C-alpha positions in Angstrom: 8.0 -0.2 28.9 7.9 -3.5 27.3 10.5 -4.4 24.6 9.7 -6.5 22.3 11.2 -7.2 18.5 13.6 -4.8 19.2 11.2 -1.4 19.8 10.3 -0.7 23.3 6.0 -0.5 23.2 3.8 2.2 25.7 1.5 0.1 27.0 -0.8 3.1 26.9 -0.5 3.3 23.2 1.3 1.1 21.2 -2.2 -1.3 20.7 -1.4 -2.6 17.7 -3.0 -5.9 15.9 -0.5 -5.9 13.1 3.2 -6.7 12.4 5.6 -3.6 13.9 8.9 -4.6 13.1 10.1 -3.2 9.6 10.9 -6.0 6.7 14.6 -4.1 6.8 17.2 -3.3 8.6 17.1 0.9 8.2 18.3 3.4 11.3 15.8 4.6 12.7 12.8 2.1 11.7 10.8 -0.1 14.2 12.7 -2.9 15.0 16.2 -1.4 15.0 16.3 1.5 17.1 19.8 2.7 18.7 19.3 4.0 22.4 19.7 7.1 22.2 16.7 7.0 19.5 14.6 4.8 21.5 15.3 7.5 24.0 14.1 9.9 21.9 11.0 8.5 21.5 10.2 8.9 24.9 11.5 12.2 25.1 9.0 13.5 22.0 5.9 11.8 23.7 6.8 13.3 27.7 7.2 17.0 25.8 3.7 16.2 24.0 2.0 15.1 27.1 3.2 18.0 29.0 1.5 20.3 26.2 -1.9 18.2 26.9 -1.8 16.1 23.5 -3.3 12.4 23.7 -4.0 11.2 20.3 -1.4 9.8 18.0 1.4 9.2 20.6 2.4 5.9 19.6 5.5 5.0 19.0 5.5 4.2 14.9 4.0 7.7 14.8 6.3 9.0 17.1 9.2 8.0 14.7 7.6 8.8 11.3 8.0 12.7 12.7 11.4 11.9 14.3 12.6 10.4 11.0 11.5 13.4 8.8 13.4 15.8 10.9 16.8 13.8 11.3 15.7 12.5 15.2 15.7 16.4 16.1 13.2 16.3 19.2 12.2 19.8 18.9 11.9 20.4 15.3 10.0 16.9 15.3 7.5 18.4 18.5 7.1 21.4 16.1 5.9 19.4 13.5 4.0 17.3 15.1 1.6 20.4 16.6 2.0 22.1 13.6 -0.2 18.7 12.2 -2.5 18.6 15.2 -3.3 22.4 14.9 -4.1 21.6 11.4 -6.3 18.7 12.0 -8.5 20.8 14.4 -8.6 23.9 11.9 -9.8 21.2 9.1 -12.4 19.6 11.4 -10.5 16.4 9.8 -11.1 14.1 13.1 -15.1 14.8 13.2 -14.9 14.2 9.4 -13.6 11.1 8.9 -15.7 8.4 10.4 -18.8 10.2 8.2 -16.9 11.1 4.9 -18.8 11.0 1.8 -17.7 12.0 -1.7 -20.9 11.7 -4.1 -18.9 13.8 -6.0 -16.1 11.3 -6.7 -17.0 10.0 -10.2 -17.7 13.3 -11.8 -13.7 14.8 -10.3 -12.3 11.3 -11.3 -13.4 12.5 -14.3 -10.9 15.0 -14.9 -8.6 13.8 -12.1 -8.5 9.6 -11.1 -6.9 9.4 -7.7 -6.7 5.8 -6.4 -5.2 3.3 -4.2 -5.4 -0.2 -6.0 -3.8 -3.2 -4.8 -0.4 -4.0 -4.1 3.2 -3.8 -5.3 6.2 -6.4 -5.2 6.6 -5.3 -1.7 3.3 -5.5 -0.3 2.7 -2.2 -0.1 -0.8 0.2 -1.4 -0.5 1.4 -5.0 -1.1 4.6 -5.6 -2.5 5.9 -8.8 -2.8 9.8 -10.1 -3.4 10.5 -13.4 -3.0 14.1 -14.0 -3.7 15.1 -17.5 -7.2 15.2 -17.5 -7.0 17.9 -14.6 -9.2 21.2 -14.9 -9.7 23.4 -12.0 -12.2 25.4 -13.7 -14.4 22.3 -14.6 -13.7 20.6 -11.5 -14.7 23.6 -9.4 -18.2 23.4 -10.8 -18.9 20.3 -9.6 -17.2 20.4 -5.7 -15.0 23.0 -4.2 -11.2 22.6 -3.8 -11.3 23.1 0.0 -13.5 19.5 -0.5 -10.8 17.9 -2.7 -8.1 18.5 -0.5 -10.4 17.6 2.5 -11.2 14.1 0.8 -7.2 13.4 0.0 -6.6 13.8 3.4 -9.5 11.5 4.5 -8.1 9.2 1.9 -4.2 9.2 3.8 -6.3 8.5 7.1 -7.6 5.4 5.2 -4.7 5.0 3.9 -2.8 4.9 7.6 -6.0 2.7 8.6 -7.0 0.3 7.6 -5.1 -0.2 4.2 -1.4 0.0 5.6 -2.1 -2.9 9.0 -4.2 -4.8 6.3 -1.1 -5.2 4.1 1.2 -5.2 6.8 -1.1 -8.2 7.9 -1.1 -10.1 4.7 3.1 -9.4 4.0 3.6 -10.3 7.8 5.8 -7.6 8.3 5.5 -3.6 9.0 4.5 -1.3 6.3 4.1 1.9 6.7 4.5 3.8 3.4 3.0 3.3 -0.4 3.7 2.8 -3.8 2.6 5.9 -6.6 2.5 6.2 -10.0 1.6 9.9 -11.1 0.8 9.7 -14.8 1.8 13.0 -16.4 0.3 12.1 -20.3 -1.1 15.4 -21.2 0.6 17.6 -19.0 1.6 20.3 -21.5 2.9 23.9 -21.2 -0.6 25.4 -21.0 -1.8 23.3 -18.7 1.2 22.8 -16.2 0.3 25.9 -14.0 -3.2 24.5 -12.8 -1.7 21.6 -12.9 1.3 22.0 -10.9 -0.9 24.7 -8.4 -2.8 22.4 -7.4 -0.7 19.4 -7.0 1.4 21.5 -4.8 -0.7 22.2 -2.4 -1.5 18.4 -2.6 2.1 17.7 -1.6 2.5 20.4 1.0 0.0 18.5 2.9 1.4 14.6 2.1 4.9 16.2 3.3 3.5 18.3 6.6 1.6 16.2 7.8 1.7 12.8 6.9 5.6 12.0 7.0 7.3 9.3 5.9 5.1 7.6 3.9 6.5 7.3 0.2 7.8 4.3 -0.7 8.6 4.6 -4.3 7.3 7.5 -6.7 7.0 7.0 -10.5 6.5 9.6 -13.0 5.6 8.1 -15.9 4.7 9.8 -19.7 7.1 12.9 -17.9 6.8 15.1 -21.0 10.0 16.2 -23.3 12.5 18.2 -21.1 10.8 16.7 -17.5 13.8 15.1 -17.3 16.5 17.9 -17.4 14.6 19.5 -15.0 14.6 16.4 -13.3 18.4 16.3 -13.0 18.9 20.1 -11.3 16.2 19.6 -9.1 17.4 16.1 -7.6 20.7 18.0 -6.4 18.4 20.0 -3.9 16.8 16.6 -2.6 17.6 14.8 0.1 19.7 11.7 -1.5 17.4 9.3 0.5 14.3 11.0 -1.2 16.0 11.1 -4.2 16.4 7.7 -4.4 12.7 6.7 -4.3 11.8 8.7 -7.2 12.0 7.3 -10.7 11.3 9.4 -14.2 10.2 7.8 -17.0 8.8 8.4 -20.7 6.6 6.8 -22.3 8.0 3.5 -22.5 7.9 2.8 -18.6 6.1 -0.7 -18.3 8.7 -3.1 -18.1 10.4 -0.7 -15.4 7.3 -0.5 -13.7 6.4 -3.8 -14.1 9.2 -4.8 -11.7 8.1 -3.6 -8.9 4.2 -4.3 -9.5 2.8 -7.0 -10.1 1.1 -7.4 -13.7 -2.1 -8.6 -12.1 -2.1 -5.9 -9.9 -2.0 -3.2 -12.0 -4.4 -1.9 -14.3 -4.2 -3.0 -18.1 -4.0 1.0 -19.4 -0.8 0.8 -17.5 0.9 -2.2 -19.0 -0.4 -4.7 -16.3 -3.4 -7.1 -16.8 -6.0 -6.0 -13.9 -9.3 -5.1 -15.2 -11.3 -5.0 -12.1 -15.4 -5.5 -12.1 -16.3 -1.6 -13.0 -13.1 -0.4 -13.5 -9.7 -0.3 -11.4 -10.6 3.6 -10.3 -13.8 2.7 -8.5 -12.5 -0.6 -7.0 -10.3 0.3 -3.8 -9.6 -3.4 -4.4 -6.4 -4.6 -2.0 -5.9 -6.5 1.2 -7.7 -4.1 3.0 -10.9 -5.6 1.7 -10.3 -8.8 2.0 -11.8 -10.6 4.5 -8.7 -12.7 6.4 -6.4 -9.2 6.4 -9.2 -6.5 6.6 -10.1 -5.1 10.7 -12.4 -2.0 11.6 -9.9 0.5 11.7 -9.2 2.3 14.8 -11.2 5.7 14.0 -14.0 4.1 13.3 -14.6 1.7 16.5 -14.0 4.6 18.5 -16.6 6.3 16.8 -18.9 3.5 17.1 -18.1 3.1 20.7 -19.6 7.0 21.0 -23.0 5.8 19.4 -25.5 5.0 21.8 -26.9 1.7 23.0 -30.3 0.8 22.3 -31.2 1.7 25.8 -29.9 5.0 25.9 -32.5 6.2 23.3 -35.5 7.5 24.5 -38.9 8.4 23.5 -39.0 12.1 22.7 -41.8 14.2 25.1 -45.2 14.1 23.1 -43.9 11.6 20.7 -44.6 8.1 21.5 -44.1 5.7 19.2 -41.0 7.5 17.7 -37.2 7.3 19.3 -34.8 10.1 18.9 -31.4 9.4 20.1 -30.9 11.3 23.5 -27.2 11.0 23.6 -23.8 11.9 21.0 -25.6 13.6 19.3 -22.8 15.9 18.2 -20.4 13.2 17.1 -22.9 11.6 15.5 -23.6 14.8 13.1 -22.6 15.0 9.9 -19.1 16.2 9.4 -18.8 19.8 7.6 -18.3 19.8 4.0 -15.0 22.0 4.3 -13.3 23.4 7.3 
């Protein structure tokens, strides 16, 4: 193990091409581990290797699972195992490199969800508008399974290439995003179906993508929401509560303290007006040549594609070629699992 920047790197798994030291000293974060915490990383990795796991065993990933379970190695292991089972059951690893979501524009008419530029800490900004959710109409366009699988694919793309690009541009490790959830239009009649779907989506986030929330702004919170929040936050971890800000219709000044005006869409009080609309632009460091790199999953997918020398002529079809290898790897992923 090589120790660098206050973290022991495992040469087998830790092949980072971006900064991997956290910007602020926090217990359990990369660059600020105690000897006991570093030992728990090794212990967790050994336990997972013993059960046959070979992917996602890098130090930063294991630290996220350990922090989510207060560095209880056994609980962290179970969380990781459950996550890997879910990935297998959904076919996520196969879906990510080939995923296409042509219904996106129509779904966005009801439920926009998108990453857009960065906040003042350099994190990706993620925006959701919940007021237009109409599951009856949306399920005529696509299935709920595809909506959830698309959300999972976007989480994968947050992990790589979005966060690594943001880390390169900022000069320090970034592992979380700044989320804006617009509750405008979420009334009592619509609340059950809105929060029913959101509960499934948030369950995916908590169970399979731990430690990804940096800050959460709930804007245009309806009347009475603050009272409910005051009760609910008493049940939550104080660290989580500090990340969440409940704001009414006069949210703009508070939001602009965290997100630069030029990065915030105009409809939320910023000045950004991307050509074709901010919702569909996917603008951010991950689109900037200086900071963007191919995602690890993208490189792995390309590595198993047949080279020209491995493409052979099909018998009886002179003049037409067919790939002889990697047919399964390059086949389209299932629409939903």
